[in-house]
N, C-alpha and C positions, 0 to 999 in steps of 0.2 A: 515427172514431178515439177510443179511450177516453181519459179524463182522464190516466191514468198514462202511457200511451204518448206523449201530447202533451207531458207534462211532461218525459219523457226527451228527446224531440226538441228542444224549445225550450231545454232546459238545454245540450244539445250545441251547438246553434247559437249560443247566448249565449256559451258558453265560447270557441268558435272566434273569434267577433267580438271578444271581449275580448282574446284573444291578438294578433289582427291590429292592434287599436287600440293595444295596449301597444307593439308594434313601431313603430307610427306616431309616437306621442308620445315614445318613447325617442329616435328619430332627431331629433325637433325639440328636445328638451330638452338632449341631449348627455350624455356619460358622468357628469360631476360632478353636474349637477342631477337626472339620473335616479336616481343613488345616494341623493340626499337624499330625493326623493319615495318611493323604495323603502322607506326607513326609516319615513317618515310612514305610508304605507299598511300596512306590516307591523305597526307598533305599534297602529294603528287597528283592524285586524282582530283582532289578538290580544286587545286589551282588551275589545272588544265581546263576543267569544265567551266570554272568561273570565267576564264579568259576567252574561251572559244565557243561555248555552247550556243550563244545567241547568234553568232556569225554562221555557224554550220547549220543551225535550224533555219535561218533565213535562206541559205543556199538551197536546202531541200525544198522549201516552199516555192522558191522562184523558178526552179528547174534550170540548172546550169547550161543546158543546151540552148536556151533561149536568150542568154545574156549577151549583150553587145560587148565590143572590145573595151570600151571605157569602164563598164561595170566589172568585167572580168579582171582587169588590171587593178581596179580599186579593191576588189576582194583580196587579191594577192598581197597588196600593200597592207591592208588592214590585218590580215592573218599574220603577216610577218611582224608587225608591231605588237600584236598580242603574244606571239611566241617570245619576243624579247622581254616584254613586261612580265610574262609568266616566269621566265627563267630567273630574272632578278628577284622577284617576290619569293620564289621557292628558295633561292640561296639565302636570303635574309631570314626566312622562316626557320630554316634548319640551323643556321648559325645561332639564332636566339635560343632554339631548343637545346643546342649543344652547350650553350653557356648556362642556361637556367635549370635544365632537367638532367639530361644524360650527355656526357661528352662524346662527340663523334670523332673517331680517329681520322687523321688527314687522308690516309689511303682509302678509307671507307667513304669519306665525303666526296672524293673524286669519282668513285664508282656511283654514288648517289646522283651526282650531277649528270653523268653520262646517261644513267638510267632515265632520269627525268626528261632529258632532251629527246631521246629516241622514243620514249613512250608517247610523247606529244606528237611526234611525226607519225607514229603508228595510229594514234587516235584520229588525227586529221585525215590520213589516207583512207581509213575505213569509212569515215563520215562522208568524204567526197565520193567514194564508190556508191554509197547508199543514195546520195543526192542524184547520181546518174541512174538510179534504180538497178544497179548491178548487185542485187541482193544475194544471189547465189555465190558470186565471187567474194563478196564481203564476208559472208558467213564462213566460206571455205578458208579464207585467209585467217580469220579469227581462230578457226580450229587448228590450222597449221601453226599458228603462233604458239599455242599452248603445248603442242607436240614438240616443237623445237625447244621450248623452255625446259621441258622435262628431260629431254635427251641431253642437252648441253649441261644442265645442272649436275646430273648424276655422272656425266663424263668428267667434268671438272673436279667433282668430289673424289672420284676414283684416282685422279692424278695428284690430288692433295697439294696443288700449287698455290691456290688462293684460299683465303679464309672462307668459311661457309657463307657468310653474309655477302662477301664480294663475289663468290661463285654464283650465288642466286641473282645478284644484280647484273652480272655479266651475261647470264643466261637470258634474262629478260631483255637486256639491251640488244643482244645479238638477234633474237627473234623479232624484235620490233623493227630493227634496221632492215633485216632481210625482207620482211613483209612490206615495209614502206617502199623498198625498191621495186618489188613486184607490182604493187599498186600504182606507183608512179609510171612505170613503163606501160602498164595496161591503159591508164588514162591517156597517156601521150599517144599511144598507138591507135586507140579506138575512137578517140574524140578529138575534134578540132578545137583547140583551146588557144585563146589569146594570152600568151605568156608575156609578162612584163610588169612594170610598176606604174601606178597612177596615184591620184589623190585618194586616200582612204576614206574621205568624207562621204563620197557618193554611196558606197556600200554601207557605211556606218549608219547613215540616215535610214536605210532600208531595214536595219536590224532593230529599230526602236520597238520596244514591247516584246521582243523575242529573247532578251537576255534574262529576264526575271525568273521564268520557270526553271531554266537550266541552273541559274544561280541558287534558287531555293533547293532543288533536288541535290545539287552538289554539296551545299552546306549541310543540309539535313542528313544526307546519306553518310557523311563523315564526321559531323559535329558530335554525334554520340561517342565515337571512338576518341575524338580529341578531348572531350570533357572527361572521359574515363582516364585517359593518359595524363591529363593535367591535374585533376582533382583527387584521384585515387592512386594507390601504390602502383608502381610501374608494371609489376607482374600481372595486375588485374587487366591491363590492356591486352596482354597476350591471350588470356582466357576469353575475354570479351570478343576479340578479333576472330578467334577460332570458331566460337559459337555462332556469332552473327554471320561470319563468312560461310558457314555451312547452310544457313538459311537463305542467303542471297543466291543460292543455286536456282531458285525459282524466279529470280528477278528478270531473267531473260523474257518471261512472258509479258509483263507490262512494258518492259523496255522495247522489245521487238514490236509489240502491238502499237506503241506510241510512234515509233519511227515509220511504220507502215501507214498509220493514220495521217501523220504530217506530210508524208510524201504522196498523199492522195491515192493510196493503194488499199484503202480500207475494204473495198469490195472483194479483195482476195483473202481477207482474214478468215480463219476457220469458223465454221458456223457455231461451234460450242461456246465461243466467246460471247455471243449475243444471248445465250440461254441462261437466264437467271436460275432456273431450276437445277441445271447441271452444276453451275458454279456454287450455289448454296449447298447442294448435296455433297459435292466433292471436297469443299473447303474444310469442314470439321474432320473428315476422314484423313485427308492429307496432313492436317495440322497435328493430329494425335500420332500418326505414324512418324512424321518428321520429328516431333518433340522427343519421343522416347528412343527412336532410332538414332538420332544425332548424339544423344547422351551415351548410348551404348558404344557408338563408334569412337567418341572422344575418350571414353574410359578404357576401351580395349587398346586403342592405338597410342594414346598419349599418357594415359594414367589419370587417376582420380584428382591429382593436383591441378589438372587443367579444367575441371568441371566447375561450372557456376551453379548456384542453387537452382532447384527445379522451377521455383516460381519466377526467377529472373529469366531463365531459359524460355519459359512459356511467354512471358511478356515481350521478350525480344522477337519471338516468332509472330506474335500478334501485331507488333509494330511493323514487321516486314509485310504482312498481308495488307494492313491498312495503307501503308506507304505505296504499294503497288496499285491499289485502287485509286489513290490520290493522283498518281502519275498519269494513268489512263484517262481519268475523268478530266484532269486539267488540259491535257492535249486535245481531247474531244471538244472541250469548251472553246479552245483556241480555234479549232477547225470550224466550229459553228459560228465564228465571228465575234467572240467575246474576249479577244486577247487583252483588251484594256482591263477587264474585270480580273482576269488571271494575273495580270501584271500588278495591279494594286494589292491584291491579296498576297502575292508571292513576296513582295517587298517586306511585308509585316511578319510573315511566318518565322524566318530565322531570328528576328529580333525577339519575339515572344519566346521562342525555343531556348535561346541563349539565356535570357533573363530568368525564366522559370526553372530550367534545368540546373542552372548554376547554383541557385539558392536551395532548391529542393534536394539536390544531391548532397549538399552539406548537412542537411537534416536527416534524410532518409537513406542515404547511401546509393549504391548502384541501382537499386530497384526504381528510383525516381526517374532515371533517364528514359527507359522504354515507356513508362507510364506517361511522362510528359510528351514525348514525341507522338505516341499513339493518339492522345487526346487532341493535340494540335492538328495532326493530319485529319482526324475525324471531323473536327470543327471546320476545317477548310473545305472538306467535301460537302458538308451540309450547307455551308455558306454559298458555295458555287451553285449547287442545285437549287437553292432557294431563290437566289438572285436571277438565275437563268429562267426559271419558271415564271417569274414575275415580268420578264422582259417581253 
C-alpha cells in the first residue's frame, strides 16, 4: 500500500477512535466539565493553527530537503517565536475566560498550560513529517497518539489520583510528548538538517499569502463553539461539542486531501475524489445515516439531556459538509496559482461570520450559528469558482 493511501486509512481510523474516545470521556466528565474542556481544547487548536499554519504550509510547498542553511535556521527562529507568542496568547485567553465565565482552578490551569505546550509540539512534528512526505509515519503516529491517550486516561482514572479533567489533560500531554520525541528522532536520523537560529525575516517573507487560509479555517472551525460558549448557557457548549465532534469524524477526508494537494502529491489521490457522480450519490446517503445514527449514539451513551434538536443537528452536519468542500476548493485554488485571491477572501470570511453570527444568535438562538457558517462557506466557494473561471 502506498504512503498516501496509508495516510488516508490511518487518518480515518484515528478520527473514528478520537470520536469514540470523546464520547467516553464526555460521559465521565459530565456536561459541565465537558463544556469547560471543550473551551480549552477549542482555544488551544485555534491559537496553534493561527500561529503556525502559514509557516508549516510554506514549508510543505517549498520542500524542506531543498532549503539552504540560512532558510532552515530562519524557519527554526520563526517557529520558535510563534510558539512563544501562542503560549502567551493562550494564557491570557484562559485567564480572561476564568475571570468572566467559569473560574479555572489553579491546579487545572497548570494542566491546561502543559497540555497546550505539548499539543503544539505534536502538531508541528506531524506537519514537519508531512512536509518531508513521510505520510505513512505521520498517519501512524497520529494513530499511536490516540491509542496512548485512551490507555493513559483510563489507567489514571482507575488509580483515582487526579481529577477527571486533569487525568484527561495528562493523558493528552503524555501522548503528545512521546510522539514528538519519536518524530524528532526520526527527522534527525533520516534527514540532514541545518539546526540553529537565524533571522526569522527570511522565512517570514516566504510565508506571505499562506497564513490567511489557515487563519480562516482555524477561526471558522472553532468560532461556532466559542460563540455557543459565550452567548448561550455553558451546558449548551457541551451538547454542541459532542454533536459537532461526531461529525468531524469525516473531516480527515478534506484535511488529508488538502495536505496531499499542497505537497504536490495530488496524483496519488484516490480516483473517487474526482468523480462528481460518486460524491453526489454518496453524500445524501451518508448524511442521513450520520444524522440519525449520531443521535442514537448520543442518546444511548450519554442520555437525552445531551441531545440537540433534530433541526440543529442536521444544520451542523450540513455545515460540516460545506466546510470540507470549501477547504479542498481553496487549497486547489492556491495550487492553481490564485493564492492572492484566496488570501483576500479569507481575510473577510471570519469578519462576516463573527458579525452575522453574533447578532443572529441573539435573535434566533443556536440555530443561527450553523446556518450563518454554511451560507458564508457556500458564498466563498461560489466566489472563488466565479473569479477563477473569469481569469
